[in-house]
C-alpha positions in Angstrom: -97.5 38.1 3.7 -97.3 37.1 0.0 -95.4 33.9 0.9 -98.1 32.9 3.3 -100.9 33.5 0.7 -98.9 31.6 -1.9 -98.3 28.7 0.4 -102.0 28.6 1.4 -103.1 28.8 -2.3 -100.7 25.9 -3.3 -102.0 23.8 -0.4 -105.6 24.4 -1.5 -104.8 23.6 -5.2 -103.0 20.4 -4.2 -105.8 19.3 -1.9 -108.4 20.1 -4.6 -106.5 18.2 -7.2 -106.6 15.0 -5.1 -110.4 15.2 -4.5 -111.5 15.6 -8.1 -111.7 12.6 -10.3 -110.3 12.5 -13.8 -111.7 11.2 -17.0 -109.2 8.3 -17.3 -111.3 6.1 -14.9 -111.0 4.9 -11.4 -109.1 1.6 -12.1 -111.7 0.0 -9.8 -110.7 -3.7 -10.5 -107.0 -3.1 -10.0 -107.7 -1.1 -6.8 -110.0 -3.9 -5.5 -107.3 -6.5 -6.1 -104.7 -4.3 -4.3 -107.1 -3.6 -1.4 -107.9 -7.3 -1.1 -104.1 -8.0 -1.0 -103.7 -5.5 1.8 -106.2 -7.4 4.0 -105.2 -11.0 3.2 -103.0 -11.4 6.3 -99.8 -10.2 7.9 -97.5 -7.8 6.0 -95.4 -10.9 5.1 -98.3 -12.7 3.5 -99.3 -9.5 1.7 -95.8 -9.2 0.3 -95.8 -12.8 -0.9 -99.2 -12.4 -2.5 -97.8 -9.3 -4.3 -95.0 -11.3 -5.8 -97.2 -14.2 -6.7 -99.5 -11.8 -8.5 -96.4 -10.7 -10.4 -95.5 -14.3 -11.4 -99.1 -15.1 -12.3 -99.8 -11.8 -14.1 -102.9 -10.8 -12.1 -101.9 -7.2 -11.7 -101.1 -6.9 -15.4 -104.4 -8.5 -16.4 -106.6 -6.4 -14.1 -104.9 -3.2 -15.2 -105.4 -4.2 -18.9 -109.1 -5.0 -18.2 -109.4 -1.6 -16.5 -107.7 0.3 -19.3 -109.4 -1.5 -22.2 -112.9 -2.2 -20.9 -113.9 -1.1 -17.4 -112.6 2.5 -17.5 -114.2 3.0 -20.9 -117.6 1.7 -19.6 -117.2 4.0 -16.6 -116.4 7.0 -18.8 -119.4 6.5 -21.1 -122.0 5.2 -18.6 -120.9 7.1 -15.5 -120.6 3.9 -13.4 -118.0 1.2 -13.1 -119.3 -2.4 -13.3 -116.8 -3.6 -10.7 -118.4 -1.3 -8.1 -121.6 -3.3 -8.5 -122.4 -6.1 -6.0 -124.2 -9.0 -7.5 -124.3 -9.7 -11.2 -124.3 -7.2 -14.0 -124.2 -7.5 -17.8 -121.6 -5.3 -19.5 -121.9 -4.5 -23.2 -118.7 -3.5 -25.0 -117.6 -3.2 -28.6 -115.8 -6.6 -28.2 -118.8 -8.4 -26.7 -121.1 -8.9 -23.7 -119.7 -9.9 -20.3 -121.4 -11.0 -17.1 -119.6 -9.8 -14.0 -120.6 -11.6 -10.8 -119.4 -10.7 -7.3 -119.5 -13.3 -4.5 -117.8 -14.0 -1.2 -114.7 -15.4 -2.9 -114.2 -12.8 -5.6 -115.2 -12.0 -9.1 -116.2 -14.2 -11.9 -116.2 -12.7 -15.4 -118.0 -14.6 -18.1 -117.9 -13.8 -21.8 -121.3 -14.4 -23.4 -119.7 -14.8 -26.8 -117.4 -17.7 -26.2 -118.4 -18.7 -22.6 -114.9 -18.2 -21.3 -114.8 -17.7 -17.5 -112.1 -16.1 -15.3 -112.2 -16.5 -11.5 -109.9 -15.5 -8.7 -110.8 -17.8 -5.8 -109.9 -19.1 -2.3 -110.2 -22.9 -1.9 -111.0 -23.8 1.7 -110.4 -27.6 1.2 -106.6 -27.1 0.8 -106.3 -23.5 2.2 -105.0 -22.1 -1.1 -105.5 -19.2 -3.5 -105.7 -19.6 -7.2 -106.5 -18.0 -10.5 -109.1 -20.3 -12.3 -109.6 -20.1 -16.1 -110.7 -22.5 -18.9 -111.0 -25.4 -16.4 -107.4 -24.8 -15.3 -106.5 -23.6 -11.8 -103.2 -21.9 -11.2 -102.5 -22.2 -7.5 -100.1 -19.6 -6.4 -100.2 -19.8 -2.6 -101.1 -22.4 0.0 -101.0 -21.8 3.8 -99.1 -24.5 5.7 -99.4 -23.0 9.2 -99.4 -19.6 10.9 -95.8 -18.9 9.9 -95.2 -20.7 6.5 -96.8 -20.8 3.1 -95.9 -22.6 -0.2 -95.5 -20.1 -3.0 -95.4 -20.5 -6.7 -92.0 -19.9 -8.2 -91.3 -18.6 -11.7 -90.3 -22.1 -12.9 -93.7 -23.5 -11.8 -92.5 -25.3 -8.7 -93.5 -24.4 -5.1 -91.2 -23.2 -2.4 -91.9 -23.0 1.3 -91.5 -19.5 2.5 -91.3 -18.4 6.1 -93.7 -15.5 7.0 -90.9 -13.2 8.3 -88.9 -10.4 6.9 -86.0 -12.7 6.0 -88.3 -15.3 4.4 -90.1 -12.8 2.3 -86.9 -11.0 1.3 -85.4 -14.4 0.1 -88.5 -15.1 -1.9 -88.4 -11.6 -3.4 -84.7 -12.1 -4.4 -85.6 -15.4 -6.0 -88.5 -14.0 -8.0 -86.9 -10.8 -9.2 -83.6 -12.6 -9.9 -85.4 -15.1 -12.1 -87.4 -12.3 -13.8 -84.4 -10.3 -14.8 -82.4 -13.4 -15.8 -85.2 -14.2 -18.3 -85.1 -10.8 -20.0 
């Protein structure tokens, strides 16, 4: 009898711990990028985007933005600016930022220096890029339904087959180069 009560109590505690939010923030920007990646295409395309975001440090940048700015705003104001649809001004100790959400992603503009960061899809060449300071870093271009060109760690592009073997070969190339640089 005691074992059943203990098991039920532990199940309730674990379920309750997953439903309550913490004061560290929701990491809304990082989670939105991850959620976007999960709906980009097939599991092979999603995996390739994951590794491209590792080469072009998108995950690192979004996590840093969440940790340093967005989660602090969420803690003090009670709302996360990333959850807002449209445009919203964000005041922080380091300056004021305008966050705009549109059909292609987010544009974050600093009102202090006017710098702009954009993650965007370019229909004209069927590619994804990270756009900043007038420079666009293209990391993936769709060739056809079963092939994409992916950015490599040395800045070149490699055609990758959207299959388990193709994604595995790309992963080995990316992680091999990453660890060779360390």
